N, C-alpha and C positions, 0 to 999 in steps of 0.2 A: 715412431715409437709412441706407445701409449702409457700413461701414468694413471694409477689408481689412487685417488685421494681417500684417506681414512674416513673422512666424513661421509663420502658416498656409501661406504660399506655399512654404515650405521643404519641407513634407510632400509626399511623392509620393503622388498619389491614384490609385487603381486605375481601370481603365476602367469599373468598375461604380459608382464613387462620384461623385455629383454634387457638384462643388466650389462649392456655393452657400453663402454666408456670411450668417448672421442673428444677431440679438442673443439672448443668454441672458436669461431673465426677470429675473435679478438684476443685469444690466448689468455683471457682472464679466468677461464673456468673450463671444466670438463662437462660433458653432458651425458645423460642417460637416454635410452630409447624408450618411448612410450607408444604403445599401439593405439591408434585412433582411426576413426572413420570421418572423412571430410564431408560436409554438406555441400552439394552442388545443385543450384536451382534447376528444377525440372529433370534432375537425373538422380533418382533415389537409388539406394542400395549400392553406394560407392564401396570399393574394396577397402578392407582394413590395411593400414600401412604403419610403419614405424617412423616416429618423428624425433629428431634431436631435441632434448629438453634440458634446459639449464635450471639449476636449483641454487638456493642460497648456500646450502652446505657444500656445493661444488665450486664456489667462487674462490679463486686463488688469493690467499693472504687477506681474506675478509673475516673480520671478527664481529659476530652479531652483537649489536649494541642497541638497547632500547633507549631512544632519545627522550629527554624530558619534554613533555608536551602539556599544553593547556587544555581547557575544556573543549576547544574547537579541534583538538587533535593536531595543533600546529606546533612547529619547532620553536621552543622557548629560547633557543640559542641564536635565532636570527630574528631580530626585532627591527621593524621598519616603521614608517609613519602610520599612525593609527587615525582612521577617519570615522570610525563608528559603524562602518559597513564594509563588506567584502569588496576588494578591488584587485587589480593585477599590477605586477611590477617585474621588470627584468633586472636581475642583479648578477654581475659577472657572467653574462651570457646565458644565464638560466632564468626562465620565467617562473614566477610563483603566483599563486593565489595568496593575497594578504588578508588576514582575518580582521574583524572589526577592532581588535586590540593591537593590530600592527605586527602580528607574527606570521612568518612564512608558513604556508600550508600546502600540502599535497592532498587532494581529494581521494578518499577511499570510500566509495558510496555504494549503496544498495538501492536498486530500482524497485518499484512496485510494492512498497511497504503498505499493504492494505489487507483487510480480511478477505478470505475466500468467500465465494457466493453459493457454493453448493450446500445442500442440507447436511451432508456428511462433514464438510469443513466447519460449518457453523456449530455442529455438535461438539467437535473437538475444541473449537475456540472457547465455547462457554465452559466446558469442563476444565480447561487449562488456565484461563485468565479471568473468567466471570464477567469482566466488563472491558470496555475500550481503554479506559484510563490505565488499568493494571497492565494491559497488553502493551501499550505504547511505552510506559515507563520501564517495565521489565525488559522489553525488547531493546530499548536504547542502552540500557546498562549492559546487556549481553553484546550488542554491537560494539560498544566501547571496549569491552573486555577482549573482543576479537580483533580490535585495531581498526574498525571502521569508524568514520567520523561524519557521515552525512547520509541523507535520504534523497533519492532522485525522483525521476518522473513517475507519474501514475501512482502516487502515494496518497495516503489519507492526510491531507493538509491540516484539517481541524485537529486530528489526534496529535499531530506533531507539535502544533502550536500550544495546545493545552498541556502536553507533557513538558515542554520546555518551560512554560510559565510556572507550572506547579512545582517543579523541582530545580529550576534554573539550570537546565542541562546544557544549554548552548549547542544543541545538536543541529547542525546546518541542514538546509534543504534547498532544493531548486524546484521550480514550478513548470509544468507543461501547459503552454498555451496552444491554441489551435486557430490561428488567424485564417489561413487559407482553407483548411478543411471545414471550419465553421461557416465561412463565407460560401463555400461550395455546397454545404448542406442546405443553406438558405436559398441559394441560387438554383440548385438542382444540377444533376449531371455527375455527381461523385458516386463512388461505390467502394465497398470494402474489399481490400486485397489482404493476403496474409502478411500481417505486420505493418501495413500502412494503408493510406487511402488512394484510390485510383481516380483519374480524371480523364475527360474525353481526349483520346489520342495521347494520353499522359501529358497534357498541356494544362498548366495551372492558369487561373483566371486573373493573372496579374495585370493584364491590360484593360480589364473592365473599369469603366469610370467610377462605378459604385464601390470598387474594392477599397480604395483609400478611405472613403468616408466610413465604410463598415469597420475598417481597422481602428479608426479613431473611437468609434462608439464601443467597440469590443474591448479596447484597452482601458477606456474609462470605466467600464463595468467590471473588469476582471483584475486590474492592478490595484488591489485593495490592501496590500501589505507593505506599503511604502516605508513605514517606520520600523519594520521588524529587522533587527540586527542579525538574526539567525538565517534570514533568507539570503542566499547567494545571488540568485537571479532567475532569468526566464529563458526557456526554449520557446521559440515562436511557432514551430510546427515540427512534425516528425517525418523524415525521409521523403521529402518532396521529390518529384520525378524530373529533376534537372537532367538533361541528357543530350547526346549528340543527335538524337532524332527529333528534338523539339522543333527545329525550323520546319522540317517536313510535316510534323504533326500539326502545327498551327496552319500551315498552308493548305492542308487537306481537311480541316474542320468542315463538316457538312453545311453549316450555316454561314453563308457568304457575308452576313452582317455582323458576325462575331468580331468583337474588338481585337482579339488576338490574331485572327486570320487577317483582318485589315492591316494591322501593324506589320505582320510578317510580309505581306504582299508589298507594302510600301517600302519596307526595308530592303527586300530583295531587289526591287526596281531601282532603288538608289545605288545598288551595287552593279547595275547594268548587267544583270544575269537573269536567266530563266531558271525554273525549277530543275530542269535537266542539266544545268551547268553548275549546280551546287557542289562544292568540295568540302573537305573536312575543315578547311580554314574558315569558311562561312559558318559551318555548323558550330564550331567552337566559339566563334565570336558571338553568334546569336544566343547561345545558351548563357554566355556571360552577361548579355544584356537582360535576359529574363531573370537571372539570379540577382543582378544588381538592382533591378527595379523592385523586386520582392524585398530584398534586405533594406533598401533605402526607405521604403514605405513603412515596414513594420518597426524598424529601429527608431524612426522618427516618433511614432506614437508611444512606443515603450518609454522613451526618454522624456516625452512630453508629460506623461502621467506618473513616472517614477524615475527620478534622476539619481536615486541612491543605489540602485542595484545593477548587477551586470546583465548585459544581453549576451546569451550563450549560444546564439545561432539556431540552426534548424535541424541538427542531427543528420549530417550528410551520410550517405551510405552507398554501397555498390560503386558503380562507375563515377557518379558525381564527385566522390571524394578524391578521385584521381585526376580531375579536370582543373587545370590551372585557372581558367577564367572563372569558374564557379568558386573555388577556394579563395581567389583574390577578392571576389565580390563579398564573400562571407567575412573575410578579414577586414575589409574596408569599413564595414558597418557593425560588426560584432566585437565584443570584448574578448571572447574566447570562441574558437571554432570547435563545434561539437561534431564528433565522428562516431557513428555506429560501425564497428570494425569486426567483420566476419570473414571467414574463408582463409584465414592466415593463422597458422599455429604459433609463429613467432612474429612480432611486429617488424615490418620492413624498414630498415634503417634509412634507406633512400627516400621513401615516401614520407616518413616522418620529418625528414629534413626539408622536403618539398613543402609540406604543410606550413612549416615555420617561415620558409623563404617566401612562399606565395602570399600567405596571409599577413605576414608581419605581426602576427599575434600568436599567443600560445594555443594549444589544442588540448582537449580532454576527450577520452574515449567514453562514450555515453551508453554503449551497449557492447557486451561480449559475454560469453558463457561457454561452459562445456557440460555435457550431460553424460550420465553413466548408466550402464545396463544393469548394475546390481540394485538399482532403485525399484525395479519391478514395473517400471513404466515402459511403454513401447518405443518412445523417443522417435516417432516418425515425423513430428512437426518441429519447426524452428531451424534456425540457420547455424547453430553452434556445432562444433565437433562432438563426436560421441566417443567415449572411452569405456573401459570395462568396469572400473571401480571408483568409489568416492575418493580414495587416496590418489588415484590417477587424475581426478578432477583437481585436487589440490596441487599436484605437480604441474598441471597445465596452467593453473592460476599463477604459480610462482614464475614459470617460464615466460608467460605473456607479460606480466607486470615488470619483471626484470628487464625485458626488452624495452618497455615503455620508459622506464627510469633512465635508460641510457640516452634518451633524447632530452636535451635541455629545453625543448619546446613543450614538453608534456607537463600539465599541471594536475593530472589525476585521472581517475577512471571510475566508471559506474558499472557494477556487476548487475547483469540481468538474470535473475531477479530474486526477490525475497523468498517466495514459496513456489514449490512445484506446481505444475499444471494439475488440475483435477479433471480426469476424463468424464466425470459425472456432471460437471458444471455446464450450464446451458447459456447460449448467447455470447460466447467468448470469441475473441479474435481467432481466425483459422490457424494462426501460427502458434497458438497456445493451447493445444488440445490435450497432449498426452506426454509431455516431456519433463525430464528431470533437470530443471533449470534453477531450482531453489537452493537456498542455504539450508532450508528445512523442508520436510515433507508436508503432506496435507494434514497430518496429525500433529503439526507444530513440534516435531522432533528434529533437532539439529543434526546435520551430517558431520559428526565429529571428526572422522578421518580427514575430510576435506577442510573443515573449519580450522583444525590445528595447523595445517600448512598455510592456510590463508593468514592466520594470526601471526605466524612467524614472519611472513613477508611484510604484513602491515606494520608490525611493531619495529621493523628495521628500515622503514622507508627513508628516513632522513640520513641514517648512516650509509645506506646504499647510494643515495644521491652524492654524498661526500666521496664515497669510494669510486664511483664512476667518474665524477668530475676530476678527481686527482689522477685517475688512470687513463 
């Protein structure tokens, strides 16, 4: 038997959306169907399909409530110990980011807050904002109005700091470091892949004797915001290729004197096995060793030069995020495990529980997005789902974030990204060529149908946490 909730009927459904209602598995809400196309690596032109989508207005017995928040966007009704910097704490089985003033915080963050580089983009920037200071201050006010409370990776750090200082905005931010990729650029052998950096046989240089010293020097030079209360913490790299093929990859590096190959050969010999006898047991154990060595080295130097801020991990993605040995290593040395989460319309309840159990730490989603065909962009690059309209993007945002909030291990999310790709821009990452990923377009115009639905979710974050915890 199916029930139609009045709140669902209020929503205007696009001609592409099938307004069929069905039960959520947890019986707390009904769902609508949204037509979308999934991205699958190396398999373009996937068929369109309908996906069950839960919305705030479909939640059973939920009354939208805008909780009183402070300038950090934290819940003023949950006050914990204030240390002057961001930290984590688990309260009644739910993890929180705790802001410098001691209030419980869920991160609603935007990645890539920076100016576009194309001539066309610069023209619209100058006519809209005139200068960087106006842009940052006005944008932060708009972000706050939309319920966002932070800035993520690949953003204009100087503009963030200046705007916070000029207006005492307390807009939080996190910084993208690049320990391994910077070392690889200096060492040689890395290359650009869509969305991340490639390594020989997809094997990082974590066994090089020089890597640890490089990390110390890199941290000393780059961790220069030790006393900034608005800084949450650091990502050490992005999407490193931890994987079940690592052992075979190190064993087959062409240079027999490579430190990684020597380590792998000795390790396999200690197991009394040959390469032909390797099983998934050895593969999983070895990738855990690679990950642990990496996290141990980078976390040590981060904490050496900045004991005030959080270490946010290395933005696991793809198969590494589902590997117990990798997530355990990340949790052992990180304060928060960061996950770039693609390929799933609704977050998987089981894997979110696994992340918390394996890591013993909270997680945050540091990349996800949906792109729409009504933007006028081709949308051929990037890993997010494709839908038909901006309103459908807003529906997708609500569905994804509602799924995350049901996990007590989740402390927030980072939307990728601030602005659409500009096809006329040169020298950009191959995954960012022509897609509608932004909150606004290349002319600095907000996608209001999507933003309005994002705002509804963002403003109800803390009441939604209460709702899910009670139910």
